[in-house]
C-alpha positions as CSV (number, residue, x, y, z in Angstrom):
1,M,-23.9,-9.2,13.6
2,S,-23.7,-13.0,13.2
3,I,-22.7,-15.1,10.2
4,Q,-26.2,-16.4,10.0
5,L,-27.5,-13.0,8.9
6,A,-24.8,-12.8,6.2
7,I,-25.8,-16.3,5.0
8,L,-29.4,-15.2,4.8
9,G,-28.3,-12.3,2.7
10,I,-26.5,-14.5,0.3
11,L,-29.3,-17.0,0.0
12,S,-31.8,-14.2,-0.7
13,W,-29.7,-13.6,-3.8
14,R,-29.4,-17.2,-4.9
15,P,-29.6,-20.7,-3.4
16,S,-26.2,-22.1,-2.6
17,T,-24.3,-25.0,-1.3
18,G,-22.1,-24.8,1.8
19,Y,-19.0,-24.8,-0.5
20,E,-20.3,-21.9,-2.6
21,L,-21.0,-19.9,0.6
22,K,-17.4,-20.7,1.7
23,K,-16.0,-19.3,-1.6
24,I,-18.1,-16.1,-1.3
25,F,-16.8,-15.5,2.2
26,E,-13.2,-16.2,1.2
27,D,-13.4,-13.8,-1.8
28,S,-15.3,-11.0,0.0
29,S,-13.5,-7.9,1.4
30,F,-16.3,-7.0,3.8
31,M,-17.9,-10.2,4.9
32,Y,-15.1,-10.9,7.3
33,W,-15.9,-14.3,8.6
34,S,-13.3,-17.0,8.0
35,G,-15.9,-19.1,6.3
36,N,-14.5,-22.4,7.5
37,N,-16.8,-25.5,7.1
38,N,-17.6,-25.9,10.8
39,Q,-18.7,-22.3,11.1
40,I,-20.8,-22.4,7.9
41,Y,-22.5,-25.7,8.5
42,K,-23.2,-24.9,12.2
43,A,-24.9,-21.7,11.1
44,L,-26.9,-23.5,8.4
45,T,-28.1,-26.1,10.9
46,N,-29.2,-23.3,13.3
47,L,-31.0,-21.5,10.4
48,E,-32.8,-24.8,9.4
49,D,-33.9,-25.3,13.0
50,E,-35.4,-21.9,13.1
51,G,-37.2,-22.4,9.8
52,F,-35.2,-19.7,8.0
53,V,-33.7,-22.0,5.3
54,T,-34.5,-25.4,3.7
55,N,-32.2,-27.7,1.8
56,E,-32.5,-30.1,-1.1
57,L,-30.2,-32.9,-1.9
58,I,-29.2,-33.1,-5.5
59,H,-27.8,-36.3,-6.9
60,Q,-25.2,-36.1,-9.7
61,D,-24.1,-39.0,-12.0
62,N,-20.4,-38.3,-12.1
63,S,-20.0,-36.2,-8.9
64,P,-20.9,-36.5,-5.3
65,S,-24.4,-35.4,-4.3
66,K,-24.7,-31.8,-3.1
67,K,-27.0,-30.1,-0.7
68,I,-28.4,-26.8,-1.9
69,Y,-29.8,-24.3,0.7
70,T,-32.7,-21.9,0.0
71,I,-34.1,-19.1,2.1
72,T,-37.7,-19.4,3.3
73,E,-40.3,-16.7,3.6
74,D,-39.6,-16.6,7.4
75,G,-35.9,-16.2,6.5
76,L,-36.7,-13.3,4.2
77,K,-38.7,-11.6,7.0
78,E,-35.8,-12.2,9.5
79,L,-33.4,-10.7,7.0
80,K,-35.6,-7.6,6.4
81,N,-36.1,-7.1,10.2
82,W,-32.3,-7.0,10.6
83,L,-32.0,-4.6,7.6
84,L,-34.4,-2.2,9.3
85,S,-32.6,-2.3,12.7
86,S,-30.2,0.3,13.8
87,P,-26.7,-0.1,12.2
88,E,-23.7,-0.8,14.4
89,A,-20.9,1.8,14.7
90,P,-17.8,0.9,12.6
91,E,-15.1,-0.9,14.4
92,I,-11.5,0.3,14.4
93,K,-9.4,-2.8,14.6
94,K,-6.0,-2.4,13.1
95,T,-3.2,-4.6,14.6
96,F,-0.6,-2.3,13.0
97,L,-1.6,0.5,15.4
98,V,-0.8,-1.7,18.4
99,Q,2.6,-2.5,16.8
100,F,3.2,1.1,15.9
101,A,2.3,2.4,19.4
102,W,5.6,1.0,20.8
103,S,7.9,1.7,17.9
104,D,9.8,4.6,19.6
105,I,12.4,2.0,20.7
106,L,13.4,1.6,17.0
107,S,16.0,3.6,15.2
108,N,14.9,6.1,12.6
109,E,15.9,3.6,9.9
110,E,14.1,0.7,11.5
111,L,11.0,2.8,12.1
112,S,11.0,4.0,8.4
113,E,11.4,0.3,7.3
114,L,8.4,-0.7,9.5
115,L,6.3,2.0,7.9
116,S,7.5,1.0,4.4
117,K,6.5,-2.6,5.0
118,Y,3.0,-1.5,6.1
119,E,2.7,0.8,3.1
120,N,3.7,-2.0,0.7
121,E,1.0,-4.2,2.3
122,I,-1.6,-1.6,1.9
123,K,-0.6,-1.0,-1.8
124,L,-0.9,-4.8,-2.4
125,Q,-4.4,-4.9,-0.8
126,L,-5.4,-1.9,-2.8
127,I,-4.4,-3.5,-6.0
128,M,-6.3,-6.7,-5.1
129,E,-9.4,-4.8,-4.2
130,K,-9.4,-2.9,-7.4
131,E,-9.0,-6.2,-9.3
132,K,-12.0,-7.7,-7.4
133,Y,-14.0,-4.6,-8.3
134,R,-13.0,-5.0,-11.9
135,R,-14.0,-8.6,-12.0
136,A,-17.1,-8.1,-9.9
137,L,-16.6,-11.3,-8.0
138,H,-19.8,-12.6,-6.4
139,S,-21.6,-9.4,-6.9
140,P,-25.4,-9.6,-7.5
141,N,-26.7,-7.2,-10.1
142,R,-30.4,-7.9,-10.2
143,S,-31.3,-4.2,-10.5
144,A,-29.5,-0.9,-11.3
145,R,-29.9,0.1,-7.6
146,E,-28.4,-3.1,-6.3
147,G,-25.5,-2.8,-8.7
148,L,-24.9,0.7,-7.4
149,I,-25.1,-0.5,-3.8
150,W,-22.3,-3.0,-4.4
151,E,-20.3,-0.5,-6.4
152,M,-20.4,1.9,-3.4
153,I,-19.3,-0.9,-1.0
154,S,-16.2,-1.4,-3.2
155,E,-15.6,2.3,-3.3
156,N,-15.8,2.4,0.6
157,I,-13.2,-0.3,0.9
158,I,-10.9,1.2,-1.8
159,S,-11.2,4.7,-0.1
160,T,-10.3,3.1,3.2
161,Y,-7.0,1.7,1.8
162,K,-6.3,5.0,0.1
163,N,-6.8,6.9,3.3
164,E,-4.6,4.5,5.2
165,L,-1.9,5.0,2.5
166,N,-2.1,8.8,2.9
167,W,-1.9,8.4,6.7
168,V,1.3,6.2,6.4
169,Q,3.0,8.7,4.1
170,A,2.0,11.7,6.3
171,T,3.3,9.9,9.4
172,R,6.6,9.1,7.8
173,Q,7.0,12.6,6.6
174,K,6.3,14.1,10.0
175,L,8.6,11.7,11.8
176,L,11.5,12.1,9.4
177,A,11.0,15.9,9.4
178,N,12.0,15.9,13.0
179,K,15.1,14.0,12.0
180,A,15.8,16.6,9.3
181,E,15.9,19.3,11.9
182,E,18.7,17.5,13.6
183,E,20.6,17.2,10.4
184,K,20.4,20.8,9.1
185,D,23.8,21.7,10.5
186,K,25.4,18.7,8.9
187,M,24.6,19.7,5.4
188,N,25.4,22.7,3.2
189,Y,22.4,23.0,0.9
190,E,20.2,25.5,-1.0
191,I,16.6,25.5,-2.1
192,R,16.5,26.3,-5.8
193,E,13.2,27.7,-7.2
194,I,12.8,28.2,-10.9
195,G,9.4,29.4,-11.9
196,N,7.0,27.1,-10.1
197,K,9.6,24.3,-9.9
198,K,11.9,23.5,-7.0
199,Y,14.8,21.3,-6.1
200,I,17.3,21.0,-3.3
201,E,21.0,21.4,-4.1
202,V,23.3,19.6,-1.6
203,V,26.7,21.2,-2.0
204,S,28.6,19.4,0.7
205,A,28.0,17.5,4.0
206,T,30.0,16.9,7.1
207,E,28.9,13.3,6.9
208,P,29.2,12.3,3.1
209,L,26.5,10.2,1.6
210,S,27.7,6.7,2.5
211,S,24.7,4.7,3.8
212,E,21.0,4.3,3.7
213,N,20.8,6.4,6.9
214,T,22.3,9.4,5.2
215,A,20.0,8.8,2.2
216,L,17.1,8.9,4.6
217,D,18.3,12.2,6.0
218,L,18.2,13.7,2.5
219,I,14.7,12.2,1.9
220,A,13.5,13.8,5.1
221,L,15.0,17.1,4.0
222,C,13.1,16.9,0.7
223,W,9.8,16.2,2.6
224,E,10.5,19.0,5.0
225,H,10.6,21.4,2.0
226,E,7.8,19.7,0.1
227,C,10.1,18.8,-2.8
228,N,10.9,15.6,-4.6
229,A,13.9,16.6,-6.6
230,L,17.5,16.5,-5.4
231,M,20.9,17.6,-6.8
232,I,24.0,16.2,-5.0
233,H,27.5,17.5,-5.6
234,Y,30.5,15.3,-5.7
235,E,31.8,16.8,-2.5
236,A,28.7,15.4,-0.6
237,L,29.4,11.8,-1.8
238,S,31.7,9.3,0.1
239,E,34.4,7.3,-1.6
240,D,32.5,4.1,-0.9
241,F,29.7,5.5,-3.2
242,F,32.1,4.9,-6.2
243,K,33.1,1.4,-5.1
244,L,30.5,-1.0,-6.3
245,K,31.6,-3.8,-4.0
246,T,30.4,-1.8,-1.0
247,K,26.9,-1.7,-2.5
248,V,26.5,1.8,-1.1
249,A,25.5,3.4,-4.4
250,G,22.9,0.7,-5.1
251,S,21.2,0.8,-1.7
252,I,21.1,4.6,-1.7
253,I,19.6,4.8,-5.2
254,Q,17.0,2.2,-4.2
255,K,16.0,4.4,-1.2
256,F,15.4,7.3,-3.5
257,V,13.3,5.1,-5.8
258,N,11.3,3.7,-2.9
259,Y,10.4,7.2,-1.6
260,G,9.7,8.8,-4.9
261,I,12.8,11.2,-4.9
262,K,14.3,12.1,-8.2
263,A,18.0,12.7,-7.7
264,A,20.9,13.8,-9.9
265,A,24.6,13.6,-8.9
266,I,27.3,15.9,-10.3
267,V,30.4,13.9,-10.7
268,P,33.7,14.8,-12.5
269,Q,34.7,12.9,-15.6
270,E,37.4,10.8,-13.9
271,P,35.3,8.9,-11.4
272,L,32.6,8.4,-14.0
273,Q,35.1,6.6,-16.3
274,K,36.4,4.1,-13.7
275,G,35.8,0.4,-14.5
276,R,32.5,-1.0,-13.3
277,F,31.2,2.3,-12.0
278,K,31.2,3.5,-15.6
279,E,28.9,0.6,-16.5
280,M,26.6,1.3,-13.6
281,A,26.4,5.0,-14.5
282,S,25.6,4.2,-18.1
283,E,22.8,1.9,-17.0
284,T,21.5,4.3,-14.3
285,N,21.3,7.2,-16.8
286,K,18.7,5.3,-18.8
287,G,16.1,5.6,-16.1
288,N,14.1,8.4,-14.6
289,H,15.0,8.1,-10.9
290,F,18.7,8.7,-10.6
291,R,21.3,10.0,-13.0
292,L,24.9,11.2,-13.0
293,Y,26.1,14.3,-14.8
294,E,29.3,16.2,-15.2
295,S,27.8,19.7,-15.0
296,K,25.2,21.4,-12.9
297,E,23.4,22.7,-16.0
298,E,22.8,19.2,-17.3
299,A,21.6,17.9,-14.0
300,E,19.3,20.9,-13.4
301,K,17.8,20.6,-16.9
302,W,17.0,16.9,-16.3
303,L,15.5,17.5,-12.8
304,L,13.2,20.3,-14.0
305,E,12.0,18.2,-17.0
306,L,10.6,15.8,-14.5
307,Y,7.9,18.2,-13.3
């Protein structure tokens, strides 16, 4: 498909200047041409030579003159002939897949970070696409059927981003589940089920929670057991967790937030009352992602309330 056919489609909707065509291409999520001036004006020249469009120069008192292009009867016939031709198969052209194909050389943490960056990019595009749909940018609505056609185009694009998001999350879960198998012997944990609610209780660990890597191990453990709630005992936490200057607590909590894990730590009163950690604990306990409690009963009650 050439840009000339896309231009004929737009001009069948409304006469436009080259600049207006450029803006439509820039704002569109499915008309994928760059829409640079050379590309557009070369296409318009070719369309004029073939008799598919005409132009009219409009003079303006306080602005430069502008050339408005209009589709001809022959142009409408050309557009209709193309609409009646056999559609092309969809292209699968995702640069991320080429990048992802060679990612086995990365560590688990690096691979997880790569997937997170891609996931964040998809979420951003999804938000932008929903906003475009809400604002109905450059969408003709000359009939109820045409409005529905453009609505379904937006739905197609939005569903594509949603499917890609589901794929990223499933990929991360499967990859980190393999890592979780390796970590089973390093952790003393129990799966607690109360009614139809479930959480993982980590009693102790041969490698205490001291870095983003160990946080990822717990996240993988949650995904393996299809659970997003976690209770961590004091014995499974490293000393650095309670030293704010190491930034261990902050980076670990942020990992839990990023991956949608609700976690509660059971900590004796003494560590909770120490200096700046006391301030952090007080601030953290105002949120709904990570909290610190002195008793298992309090922690369990909070975790179960999140369902």
